Backbone as a printed PyTorch tensor [residue, N CA C, xyz], in Angstrom:
tensor([[[ 75.2460, 121.0020, 186.4360],
         [ 76.0540, 120.8230, 185.2410],
         [ 75.1020, 120.4880, 184.0960]],

        [[ 75.1780, 121.2420, 183.0330],
         [ 74.3280, 120.9890, 181.8780],
         [ 74.8360, 119.8060, 181.0780]],

        [[ 73.9360, 119.1880, 180.3740],
         [ 74.2650, 118.0140, 179.5620],
         [ 75.3490, 118.3390, 178.5530]],

        [[ 75.2350, 119.4660, 177.8850],
         [ 76.1650, 119.7950, 176.8130],
         [ 77.3560, 120.6130, 177.3030]],

        [[ 77.3140, 121.0850, 178.5500],
         [ 78.3820, 121.9480, 179.0610],
         [ 79.7240, 121.2510, 179.0740]],

        [[ 79.7870, 120.1280, 179.7600],
         [ 81.0620, 119.4220, 179.8640],
         [ 80.7900, 117.9250, 179.9870]],

        [[ 80.5050, 117.3140, 178.8660],
         [ 80.1650, 115.9000, 178.8580],
         [ 81.3070, 115.0530, 179.4130]],

        [[ 82.5450, 115.4070, 179.0850],
         [ 83.6890, 114.6160, 179.5450],
         [ 83.7390, 114.5470, 181.0680]],

        [[ 83.4770, 115.6810, 181.7270],
         [ 83.4840, 115.7030, 183.2000],
         [ 82.3230, 114.8760, 183.7530]],

        [[ 81.1690, 114.9810, 183.1140],
         [ 80.0010, 114.2100, 183.5430],
         [ 80.2650, 112.7170, 183.3940]],

        [[ 80.8310, 112.3220, 182.2730],
         [ 81.1500, 110.9170, 182.0360],
         [ 82.1800, 110.4130, 183.0450]],

        [[ 83.2140, 111.2000, 183.2660],
         [ 84.2520, 110.7970, 184.2280],
         [ 83.6520, 110.5960, 185.6180]],

        [[ 82.7690, 111.5030, 186.0170],
         [ 82.1200, 111.3740, 187.3260],
         [ 81.2670, 110.1000, 187.3740]],

        [[ 80.5310, 109.8340, 186.3040],
         [ 79.6980, 108.6200, 186.2550],
         [ 80.5700, 107.3750, 186.3080]],

        [[ 81.7050, 107.4020, 185.6270],
         [ 82.6030, 106.2530, 185.6160],
         [ 83.2230, 106.0000, 186.9880]],

        [[ 83.2890, 107.0400, 187.8090],
         [ 83.8400, 106.8890, 189.1620],
         [ 82.7460, 106.6860, 190.2060]],

        [[ 81.5230, 106.4080, 189.7560],
         [ 80.4590, 106.0420, 190.6790],
         [ 79.6260, 107.1870, 191.2060]],

        [[ 79.7430, 108.3790, 190.6630],
         [ 78.9350, 109.5120, 191.1050],
         [ 77.4850, 109.2740, 190.6830]],

        [[ 76.6240, 109.0350, 191.6770],
         [ 75.2320, 108.7000, 191.3890],
         [ 74.4930, 109.8340, 190.6910]],

        [[ 74.8180, 111.0720, 191.0370],
         [ 74.1580, 112.2070, 190.3890],
         [ 74.5340, 112.2890, 188.9140]],

        [[ 75.7690, 111.9850, 188.5940],
         [ 76.2030, 112.0010, 187.1900],
         [ 75.5040, 110.8980, 186.4050]],

        [[ 75.4080, 109.7280, 187.0050],
         [ 74.7080, 108.6180, 186.3510],
         [ 73.2400, 108.9770, 186.1560]],

        [[ 72.6290, 109.5550, 187.1750],
         [ 71.2220, 109.9650, 187.0800],
         [ 71.0370, 111.0190, 185.9880]],

        [[ 71.9960, 111.9130, 185.8580],
         [ 71.9150, 112.9470, 184.8220],
         [ 71.9680, 112.3230, 183.4260]],

        [[ 72.8700, 111.3850, 183.2290],
         [ 72.9510, 110.6850, 181.9420],
         [ 71.6310, 109.9680, 181.6450]],

        [[ 71.1050, 109.3170, 182.6530],
         [ 69.8460, 108.5880, 182.5000],
         [ 68.7110, 109.5420, 182.1200]],

        [[ 68.5750, 110.6520, 182.8650],
         [ 67.4960, 111.6140, 182.5880],
         [ 67.5880, 112.1770, 181.1700]],

        [[ 68.7830, 112.3840, 180.6930],
         [ 68.9540, 112.9640, 179.3600],
         [ 68.6660, 111.9620, 178.2470]],

        [[ 69.0190, 110.7070, 178.4420],
         [ 68.9220, 109.7220, 177.3650],
         [ 67.7090, 108.8040, 177.4610]],

        [[ 67.1440, 108.6810, 178.6350],
         [ 66.0110, 107.7650, 178.8230],
         [ 64.8360, 108.0470, 177.8860]],

        [[ 64.3830, 109.2970, 177.7270],
         [ 63.2180, 109.5100, 176.8450],
         [ 63.4570, 109.0410, 175.4090]],

        [[ 64.6380, 109.2960, 174.8750],
         [ 64.9470, 108.8710, 173.5070],
         [ 64.9870, 107.3490, 173.4070]],

        [[ 65.6610, 106.7250, 174.3550],
         [ 65.7640, 105.2700, 174.3570],
         [ 64.3840, 104.6400, 174.5130]],

        [[ 63.5890, 105.1820, 175.3980],
         [ 62.2490, 104.6600, 175.6430],
         [ 61.3920, 104.7300, 174.3870]],

        [[ 61.3860, 105.8810, 173.7210],
         [ 60.5800, 106.0210, 172.5010],
         [ 61.0550, 105.0530, 171.4180]],

        [[ 62.3560, 104.9200, 171.2900],
         [ 62.9060, 104.0170, 170.2790],
         [ 62.4540, 102.5800, 170.5380]],

        [[ 62.6200, 102.1090, 171.7680],
         [ 62.2590, 100.7240, 172.0770],
         [ 60.7530, 100.4960, 172.0180]],

        [[ 59.9650, 101.4910, 172.4320],
         [ 58.5050, 101.3580, 172.3250],
         [ 58.0720, 101.2750, 170.8700]],

        [[ 58.7740, 101.9690, 170.0060],
         [ 58.4340, 101.9100, 168.5820],
         [ 58.8220, 100.5730, 167.9710]],

        [[ 59.9090, 100.0040, 168.4130],
         [ 60.4070,  98.7650, 167.8180],
         [ 59.7920,  97.5100, 168.4430]],

        [[ 59.5370,  97.5080, 169.7500],
         [ 59.0050,  96.3130, 170.4230],
         [ 58.1740,  96.7470, 171.6360]],

        [[ 56.9500,  97.2340, 171.4000],
         [ 56.1460,  97.7760, 172.4940],
         [ 55.8450,  96.7770, 173.6170]],

        [[ 55.7470,  95.4890, 173.2790],
         [ 55.4110,  94.4760, 174.2910],
         [ 56.4890,  94.3370, 175.3590]],

        [[ 57.7100,  94.6050, 175.0030],
         [ 58.8050,  94.3460, 175.9430],
         [ 59.7150,  95.5500, 176.1280]],

        [[ 59.2520,  96.7270, 175.7690],
         [ 60.1220,  97.9040, 175.7940],
         [ 60.7210,  98.1740, 177.1710]],

        [[ 59.9000,  98.0920, 178.2160],
         [ 60.4150,  98.3910, 179.5530],
         [ 61.4780,  97.3780, 179.9850]],

        [[ 61.2520,  96.1150, 179.6760],
         [ 62.2370,  95.0870, 180.0130],
         [ 63.5370,  95.3250, 179.2470]],

        [[ 63.4150,  95.6550, 177.9800],
         [ 64.5960,  95.9150, 177.1670],
         [ 65.3450,  97.1480, 177.6720]],

        [[ 64.6040,  98.1820, 178.0660],
         [ 65.2440,  99.3740, 178.6230],
         [ 66.0770,  99.0020, 179.8480]],

        [[ 65.5040,  98.1920, 180.7110],
         [ 66.2370,  97.7690, 181.9180],
         [ 67.5220,  97.0450, 181.5500]],

        [[ 67.4290,  96.1550, 180.5710],
         [ 68.6160,  95.4140, 180.1450],
         [ 69.6720,  96.3450, 179.5500]],

        [[ 69.2250,  97.3410, 178.8020],
         [ 70.1660,  98.2940, 178.2040],
         [ 70.8820,  99.0710, 179.3060]],

        [[ 70.1260,  99.5850, 180.2860],
         [ 70.7560, 100.3820, 181.3440],
         [ 71.6770,  99.5280, 182.2160]],

        [[ 71.3380,  98.2570, 182.4020],
         [ 72.2540,  97.3680, 183.1350],
         [ 73.5530,  97.1770, 182.3590]],

        [[ 73.4420,  97.0130, 181.0570],
         [ 74.6400,  96.8680, 180.2200],
         [ 75.4690,  98.1490, 180.2470]],

        [[ 74.8110,  99.2870, 180.2470],
         [ 75.5280, 100.5620, 180.3440],
         [ 76.2540, 100.6350, 181.6800]],

        [[ 75.5690, 100.2520, 182.7520],
         [ 76.1950, 100.2970, 184.0800],
         [ 77.4200,  99.3870, 184.1450]],

        [[ 77.3200,  98.2260, 183.5060],
         [ 78.4620,  97.3040, 183.5070],
         [ 79.6230,  97.8130, 182.6590]],

        [[ 79.3160,  98.4830, 181.5670],
         [ 80.3620,  98.8550, 180.6240],
         [ 80.8290, 100.2890, 180.6590]],

        [[ 80.1830, 101.1370, 181.4660],
         [ 80.5210, 102.5590, 181.4400],
         [ 81.9570, 102.8250, 181.8680]],

        [[ 82.4880, 101.9880, 182.7340],
         [ 83.8620, 102.1790, 183.2010],
         [ 84.8880, 102.0680, 182.0980]],

        [[ 84.6100, 101.2860, 181.0910],
         [ 85.5750, 101.1060, 180.0090],
         [ 85.2220, 101.9230, 178.7650]],

        [[ 84.1190, 102.6710, 178.8290],
         [ 83.7310, 103.4740, 177.6720],
         [ 84.6690, 104.6620, 177.5260]],

        [[ 85.0100, 104.9550, 176.2780],
         [ 85.7680, 106.1860, 176.0050],
         [ 85.1800, 106.8250, 174.7610]],

        [[ 85.0810, 108.1260, 174.7950],
         [ 84.5160, 108.8580, 173.6770],
         [ 83.7030, 110.0280, 174.1760]],

        [[ 83.1790, 110.7760, 173.2420],
         [ 82.3960, 111.9570, 173.5650],
         [ 80.9140, 111.6680, 173.6540]],

        [[ 80.1620, 112.7560, 173.6900],
         [ 78.7170, 112.6780, 173.8560],
         [ 78.0460, 111.9050, 172.7160]],

        [[ 78.4220, 112.1870, 171.4890],
         [ 77.8200, 111.4940, 170.3490],
         [ 78.1800, 110.0150, 170.3390]],

        [[ 79.4110, 109.7050, 170.6860],
         [ 79.8380, 108.3090, 170.7460],
         [ 79.0830, 107.5680, 171.8520]],

        [[ 78.8330, 108.2480, 172.9640],
         [ 78.0930, 107.6230, 174.0650],
         [ 76.6650, 107.3080, 173.6300]],

        [[ 76.0300, 108.2650, 172.9650],
         [ 74.6630, 108.0440, 172.4830],
         [ 74.6360, 106.8910, 171.4860]],

        [[ 75.6150, 106.8490, 170.5870],
         [ 75.6950, 105.7530, 169.6090],
         [ 75.9150, 104.4260, 170.3170]],

        [[ 76.7500, 104.4100, 171.3400],
         [ 77.0120, 103.2000, 172.1190],
         [ 75.7300, 102.7240, 172.7910]],

        [[ 74.9780, 103.6510, 173.3890],
         [ 73.7230, 103.3120, 174.0550],
         [ 72.7460, 102.6680, 173.0690]],

        [[ 72.6060, 103.2590, 171.8860],
         [ 71.6590, 102.7180, 170.9100],
         [ 72.1620, 101.4350, 170.2630]],

        [[ 73.4680, 101.2460, 170.2030],
         [ 73.9660,  99.9620, 169.6840],
         [ 73.6630,  98.8550, 170.6850]],

        [[ 73.7520,  99.1490, 171.9710],
         [ 73.3690,  98.1750, 173.0040],
         [ 71.8770,  97.8700, 172.8740]],

        [[ 71.0700,  98.9160, 172.6890],
         [ 69.6170,  98.7310, 172.5630],
         [ 69.2820,  97.8490, 171.3640]],

        [[ 69.9450,  98.0820, 170.2480],
         [ 69.6820,  97.2710, 169.0590],
         [ 70.0780,  95.8110, 169.2830]],

        [[ 71.1960,  95.5780, 169.9730],
         [ 71.6060,  94.1930, 170.2520],
         [ 70.6160,  93.5070, 171.1830]],

        [[ 70.1540,  94.2080, 172.2180],
         [ 69.1750,  93.6180, 173.1400],
         [ 67.8660,  93.3170, 172.4020]],

        [[ 67.4740,  94.2200, 171.5300],
         [ 66.2690,  94.0230, 170.7330],
         [ 66.4200,  92.8100, 169.8150]],

        [[ 67.5560,  92.6970, 169.1700],
         [ 67.8130,  91.5410, 168.2920],
         [ 67.8130,  90.2470, 169.0960]],

        [[ 68.4340,  90.2620, 170.2810],
         [ 68.4400,  89.0760, 171.1370],
         [ 67.0220,  88.6730, 171.5250]],

        [[ 66.2170,  89.6690, 171.8910],
         [ 64.8370,  89.3990, 172.2900],
         [ 64.0710,  88.7570, 171.1370]],

        [[ 64.2030,  89.3180, 169.9710],
         [ 63.4730,  88.7990, 168.8190],
         [ 63.9920,  87.4380, 168.3840]],

        [[ 65.2990,  87.2450, 168.4750],
         [ 65.8920,  85.9820, 168.0290],
         [ 65.4350,  84.8320, 168.9220]],

        [[ 65.4230,  85.0340, 170.1870],
         [ 65.0370,  83.9530, 171.0870],
         [ 63.5290,  83.7810, 171.1640]],

        [[ 62.7780,  84.8350, 170.7990],
         [ 61.3280,  84.7440, 170.8420],
         [ 60.8040,  84.5620, 172.2530]],

        [[ 61.6050,  84.9800, 173.2050],
         [ 61.2180,  84.7910, 174.6060],
         [ 59.9810,  85.6080, 174.9360]],

        [[ 59.1110,  85.0040, 175.6640],
         [ 57.9260,  85.7100, 176.1410],
         [ 58.1510,  86.0870, 177.5920]],

        [[ 57.8680,  87.3190, 177.8840],
         [ 58.0530,  87.8260, 179.2430],
         [ 56.7850,  87.5660, 180.0580]],

        [[ 56.9730,  87.2350, 181.3110],
         [ 55.8350,  86.9720, 182.1890],
         [ 55.3030,  88.2480, 182.8250]],

        [[ 55.9040,  89.3650, 182.4940],
         [ 55.4520,  90.6260, 183.0770],
         [ 54.5080,  91.3320, 182.1290]],

        [[ 53.7190,  92.2000, 182.6730],
         [ 52.8030,  93.0100, 181.8870],
         [ 53.1630,  94.4670, 182.1260]],

        [[ 53.8410,  95.0790, 181.1660],
         [ 54.2720,  96.4600, 181.3480],
         [ 53.0930,  97.3940, 181.5980]],

        [[ 53.3100,  98.3370, 182.4830],
         [ 52.3030,  99.3390, 182.7920],
         [ 52.5690, 100.5500, 181.9070]],

        [[ 51.5450, 101.0340, 181.2000],
         [ 51.7550, 102.2220, 180.3620],
         [ 52.2490, 103.4020, 181.1970]],

        [[ 53.0970, 104.2080, 180.6020],
         [ 53.6610, 105.3630, 181.3060],
         [ 52.5860, 106.2690, 181.8800]],

        [[ 51.4390, 106.3870, 181.1790],
         [ 50.3840, 107.2830, 181.6410],
         [ 49.8050, 106.8440, 182.9860]],

        [[ 49.9190, 105.5670, 183.3090],
         [ 49.3640, 105.0660, 184.5540],
         [ 50.3260, 105.2000, 185.7240]],

        [[ 51.5580, 105.4830, 185.4270],
         [ 52.5400, 105.6200, 186.4890],
         [ 52.5250, 107.0340, 187.0390]],

        [[ 52.7220, 107.1410, 188.3290],
         [ 52.7910, 108.4690, 188.9280],
         [ 54.1890, 109.0100, 188.7080]],

        [[ 54.2610, 110.2010, 188.1760],
         [ 55.5570, 110.8190, 187.9370],
         [ 55.7650, 111.9180, 188.9730]],

        [[ 56.9900, 112.0280, 189.4120],
         [ 57.3090, 113.0980, 190.3450],
         [ 58.3370, 114.0070, 189.6990]],

        [[ 58.4580, 115.1540, 190.2190],
         [ 59.4250, 116.1010, 189.6860],
         [ 58.7950, 117.4640, 189.5280]],

        [[ 59.5540, 118.3900, 189.0040],
         [ 59.1070, 119.7570, 188.8870],
         [ 58.2520, 120.0410, 187.6710]],

        [[ 58.1550, 119.1010, 186.7380],
         [ 57.4060, 119.3650, 185.5200],
         [ 55.9150, 119.1550, 185.7230]],

        [[ 55.1360, 119.8800, 184.9460],
         [ 53.6920, 119.7760, 184.9650],
         [ 53.2770, 118.4210, 184.3860]],

        [[ 52.5490, 117.6040, 185.1530],
         [ 52.1650, 116.2750, 184.6580],
         [ 51.3760, 116.3180, 183.3480]],

        [[ 50.5360, 117.3220, 183.1820],
         [ 49.7510, 117.4170, 181.9570],
         [ 50.6520, 117.5940, 180.7380]],

        [[ 51.6660, 118.4380, 180.8590],
         [ 52.5610, 118.6540, 179.7190],
         [ 53.3910, 117.4040, 179.4360]],

        [[ 53.7430, 116.6610, 180.4720],
         [ 54.4960, 115.4180, 180.2820],
         [ 53.6510, 114.4140, 179.5050]],

        [[ 52.3890, 114.2610, 179.8930],
         [ 51.5010, 113.3070, 179.2260],
         [ 51.2790, 113.7300, 177.7840]],

        [[ 51.0410, 115.0140, 177.5520],
         [ 50.8260, 115.4950, 176.1860],
         [ 52.0620, 115.2940, 175.3330]],

        [[ 53.2350, 115.5640, 175.9010],
         [ 54.4830, 115.3630, 175.1570],
         [ 54.6690, 113.8840, 174.8340]],

        [[ 54.4430, 113.0160, 175.8240],
         [ 54.5680, 111.5720, 175.5930],
         [ 53.5550, 111.0920, 174.5610]],

        [[ 52.3290, 111.6200, 174.6490],
         [ 51.2970, 111.2050, 173.7070],
         [ 51.6580, 111.6090, 172.2910]],

        [[ 52.0780, 112.8660, 172.1130],
         [ 52.3940, 113.3130, 170.7590],
         [ 53.6280, 112.5910, 170.2240]],

        [[ 54.6140, 112.3370, 171.0770],
         [ 55.7950, 111.5880, 170.6370],
         [ 55.4100, 110.1480, 170.3000]],

        [[ 54.5510, 109.5500, 171.0900],
         [ 54.1080, 108.1800, 170.8240],
         [ 53.2950, 108.1140, 169.5380]],

        [[ 52.4280, 109.0940, 169.3260],
         [ 51.6200, 109.1110, 168.1130],
         [ 52.5060, 109.2840, 166.8810]],

        [[ 53.4920, 110.1660, 166.9730],
         [ 54.4040, 110.3830, 165.8460],
         [ 55.2120, 109.1250, 165.5630]],

        [[ 55.6910, 108.4790, 166.6150],
         [ 56.4680, 107.2540, 166.4610],
         [ 55.6120, 106.1550, 165.8340]],

        [[ 54.3770, 106.0220, 166.2950],
         [ 53.4690, 105.0110, 165.7300],
         [ 53.2030, 105.2960, 164.2580]],

        [[ 53.0520, 106.5700, 163.9000],
         [ 52.8270, 106.9480, 162.5060],
         [ 54.0240, 106.5550, 161.6470]],

        [[ 55.2300, 106.8290, 162.1400],
         [ 56.4500, 106.4850, 161.3960],
         [ 56.5170, 104.9810, 161.1670]],

        [[ 56.3050, 104.2020, 162.2180],
         [ 56.4100, 102.7440, 162.1230],
         [ 55.3260, 102.1730, 161.2080]],

        [[ 54.1170, 102.7320, 161.2810],
         [ 53.0160, 102.2170, 160.4530],
         [ 53.1570, 102.5980, 158.9840]],

        [[ 53.8130, 103.7070, 158.7020],
         [ 53.8750, 104.2260, 157.3400],
         [ 55.0740, 103.7060, 156.5530]],

        [[ 56.1940, 103.5300, 157.2160],
         [ 57.4430, 103.2140, 156.5240],
         [ 57.7660, 101.7270, 156.5610]],

        [[ 58.6810, 101.3330, 155.6840],
         [ 59.2030,  99.9680, 155.7460],
         [ 60.0050,  99.8400, 157.0340]],

        [[ 60.2420,  98.6360, 157.5170],
         [ 61.0190,  98.4860, 158.7550],
         [ 62.4070,  99.1410, 158.6850]],

        [[ 63.1040,  99.0200, 157.5560],
         [ 64.4270,  99.6390, 157.4260],
         [ 64.3400, 101.1570, 157.4740]],

        [[ 63.3640, 101.7260, 156.7660],
         [ 63.2040, 103.1750, 156.7740],
         [ 62.8310, 103.6740, 158.1730]],

        [[ 61.9150, 102.9690, 158.8290],
         [ 61.5060, 103.3660, 160.1770],
         [ 62.6910, 103.3230, 161.1320]],

        [[ 63.5100, 102.2890, 161.0140],
         [ 64.6910, 102.1620, 161.8770],
         [ 65.6120, 103.3640, 161.7010]],

        [[ 65.8370, 103.7610, 160.4640],
         [ 66.7250, 104.8910, 160.1850],
         [ 66.1380, 106.1850, 160.7380]],

        [[ 64.8690, 106.4370, 160.4840],
         [ 64.2430, 107.6650, 160.9680],
         [ 64.2500, 107.6990, 162.4940]],

        [[ 63.9210, 106.5840, 163.1320],
         [ 63.8990, 106.5490, 164.5920],
         [ 65.2930, 106.7740, 165.1820]],

        [[ 66.2950, 106.1420, 164.6050],
         [ 67.6580, 106.3280, 165.1200],
         [ 68.1450, 107.7580, 164.8920]],

        [[ 67.7940, 108.3380, 163.7570],
         [ 68.2370, 109.7100, 163.4580],
         [ 67.4810, 110.7310, 164.3040]],

        [[ 66.1560, 110.5980, 164.3960],
         [ 65.3430, 111.6060, 165.0710],
         [ 65.2660, 111.3660, 166.5730]],

        [[ 64.8470, 110.2010, 166.9790],
         [ 64.7040, 109.9160, 168.4080],
         [ 66.0670, 109.6920, 169.0430]],

        [[ 66.9000, 108.9030, 168.3800],
         [ 68.2210, 108.6220, 168.9270],
         [ 69.1750, 109.7810, 168.8070]],

        [[ 68.9160, 110.6860, 167.8720],
         [ 69.7940, 111.8270, 167.6850],
         [ 71.1510, 111.4440, 167.1220]],

        [[ 71.2020, 110.3210, 166.4130],
         [ 72.4730, 109.8460, 165.8850],
         [ 72.7580, 110.4710, 164.5230]],

        [[ 74.0250, 110.5950, 164.2120],
         [ 74.4360, 111.1380, 162.9160],
         [ 74.2560, 110.0740, 161.8360]],

        [[ 74.3380, 110.5070, 160.6040],
         [ 74.2300, 109.5740, 159.4690],
         [ 75.3200, 108.5140, 159.5790]],

        [[ 76.5250, 108.9320, 159.9070],
         [ 77.6420, 107.9960, 160.0020],
         [ 77.4210, 106.9780, 161.1300]],

        [[ 76.8930, 107.4350, 162.2570],
         [ 76.6390, 106.5220, 163.3770],
         [ 75.5580, 105.5020, 163.0120]],

        [[ 74.5070, 105.9510, 162.3420],
         [ 73.4470, 105.0350, 161.9090],
         [ 74.0080, 104.0470, 160.8920]],

        [[ 74.8380, 104.5460, 159.9780],
         [ 75.4440, 103.6640, 158.9800],
         [ 76.2730, 102.5760, 159.6550]],

        [[ 77.0610, 102.9430, 160.6580],
         [ 77.8610, 101.9540, 161.3910],
         [ 76.9690, 100.9350, 162.0900]],

        [[ 75.9050, 101.4120, 162.7440],
         [ 74.9980, 100.5070, 163.4590],
         [ 74.3120,  99.5170, 162.5250]],

        [[ 73.9090, 100.0010, 161.3580],
         [ 73.1380,  99.1560, 160.4440],
         [ 73.9990,  98.4380, 159.4150]],

        [[ 75.2970,  98.7270, 159.4190],
         [ 76.1850,  98.0670, 158.4720],
         [ 75.9590,  98.5080, 157.0330]],

        [[ 75.6290,  99.7710, 156.8600],
         [ 75.3880, 100.3200, 155.5200],
         [ 76.2920, 101.5250, 155.3090]],

        [[ 76.3870, 101.9690, 154.0570],
         [ 77.1790, 103.1520, 153.7460],
         [ 76.3820, 104.4060, 154.0990]],

        [[ 77.0640, 105.4930, 154.5010],
         [ 76.3570, 106.7410, 154.8250],
         [ 75.4770, 107.2410, 153.6780]],

        [[ 75.9380, 107.1060, 152.4430],
         [ 75.1250, 107.5300, 151.3040],
         [ 73.8130, 106.7620, 151.2190]],

        [[ 73.8640, 105.4840, 151.5200],
         [ 72.6550, 104.6560, 151.5160],
         [ 71.6850, 105.1360, 152.5900]],

        [[ 72.2240, 105.4620, 153.7570],
         [ 71.3820, 105.9580, 154.8590],
         [ 70.7190, 107.2710, 154.4500]],

        [[ 71.4770, 108.1660, 153.8420],
         [ 70.9140, 109.4540, 153.4120],
         [ 69.7790, 109.2480, 152.4060]],

        [[ 69.9970, 108.3760, 151.4350],
         [ 68.9750, 108.1180, 150.4180],
         [ 67.7360, 107.5010, 151.0660]],

        [[ 67.9300, 106.5110, 151.9250],
         [ 66.7920, 105.8600, 152.5740],
         [ 66.0290, 106.8500, 153.4590]],

        [[ 66.7710, 107.7040, 154.1660],
         [ 66.1210, 108.6990, 155.0200],
         [ 65.3300, 109.6890, 154.1550]],

        [[ 65.9060, 110.1300, 153.0540],
         [ 65.2230, 111.0610, 152.1540],
         [ 63.9260, 110.4420, 151.6240]],

        [[ 63.9970, 109.2080, 151.1830],
         [ 62.7970, 108.5250, 150.6670],
         [ 61.7480, 108.3500, 151.7660]],

        [[ 62.2180, 108.0440, 152.9700],
         [ 61.2970, 107.8710, 154.0970],
         [ 60.5880, 109.1910, 154.4060]],

        [[ 61.3310, 110.2750, 154.4320],
         [ 60.7240, 111.5680, 154.7410],
         [ 59.7470, 111.9950, 153.6410]],

        [[ 60.0850, 111.7020, 152.3800],
         [ 59.1560, 112.0000, 151.2810],
         [ 57.8710, 111.1920, 151.4480]],

        [[ 58.0190, 109.9400, 151.8150],
         [ 56.8440, 109.0820, 151.9940],
         [ 55.9780, 109.5830, 153.1580]],

        [[ 56.6150, 109.9650, 154.2730],
         [ 55.8660, 110.5030, 155.4110],
         [ 55.1180, 111.7740, 155.0060]],

        [[ 55.8150, 112.6450, 154.2690],
         [ 55.1870, 113.8840, 153.8170],
         [ 53.9800, 113.5880, 152.9220]],

        [[ 54.1420, 112.6620, 152.0070],
         [ 53.0410, 112.3060, 151.1080],
         [ 51.8300, 111.7840, 151.8900]],

        [[ 52.0870, 110.9810, 152.8960],
         [ 50.9810, 110.4510, 153.7230],
         [ 50.2940, 111.5710, 154.5010]],

        [[ 51.0780, 112.5260, 154.9910],
         [ 50.4940, 113.6550, 155.7250],
         [ 49.6660, 114.5250, 154.7960]],

        [[ 50.1390, 114.7400, 153.5760],
         [ 49.3750, 115.5120, 152.5910],
         [ 48.0870, 114.7840, 152.2450]],

        [[ 48.1980, 113.4850, 152.0350],
         [ 47.0440, 112.6650, 151.6850],
         [ 45.9710, 112.7060, 152.7770]],

        [[ 46.4190, 112.7340, 154.0150],
         [ 45.4590, 112.7580, 155.1210],
         [ 44.9830, 114.1800, 155.4570]],

        [[ 45.5270, 115.1800, 154.7570],
         [ 45.0840, 116.5540, 154.9680],
         [ 45.7430, 117.2690, 156.1390]],

        [[ 46.7750, 116.6710, 156.7230],
         [ 47.4480, 117.2830, 157.8610],
         [ 48.3250, 118.4570, 157.4150]],

        [[ 48.9290, 118.3400, 156.2450],
         [ 49.8090, 119.3820, 155.7330],
         [ 49.6160, 119.5050, 154.2270]],

        [[ 50.2120, 120.5220, 153.6480],
         [ 50.1260, 120.7240, 152.1950],
         [ 51.3840, 120.2880, 151.5230]]])
């Protein structure tokens, strides 16, 4: 079953405990969630990811909505966990292992996975280093999270027009930095 083919059936199966459906949701959303959390809090990203997926597992039975609403729900959980982590200032006793050091299994070529992760990580680091925290948050939620302007506006408590303007300014700033560094014209 493809991710976009019949999301409602996939969600219903996951809500009824179908492990393959849950695994499918995880495989589709994990890379986006991982990049987002690594960009926002690299020291604790893996721990935060675990907390987000546990919250999803607890709440999936009562979730209702489509694919976009599910993605927005996932990222709203991630933002709350991130805020909780920062608010309490808790220090974790674990030392996350970089993804490159973990052995990955599956049908994909490991070299292409590492290159994709590296380029995504480099792009994410560039966004975070170049933009203000608010602009970076919007770009990350829109690009990595795949959320609509309206969903980002709801998450951040801003008007959609404000999100559009901030995103436009952020993209102009990123472009200017790329031109300045000679990467693009």
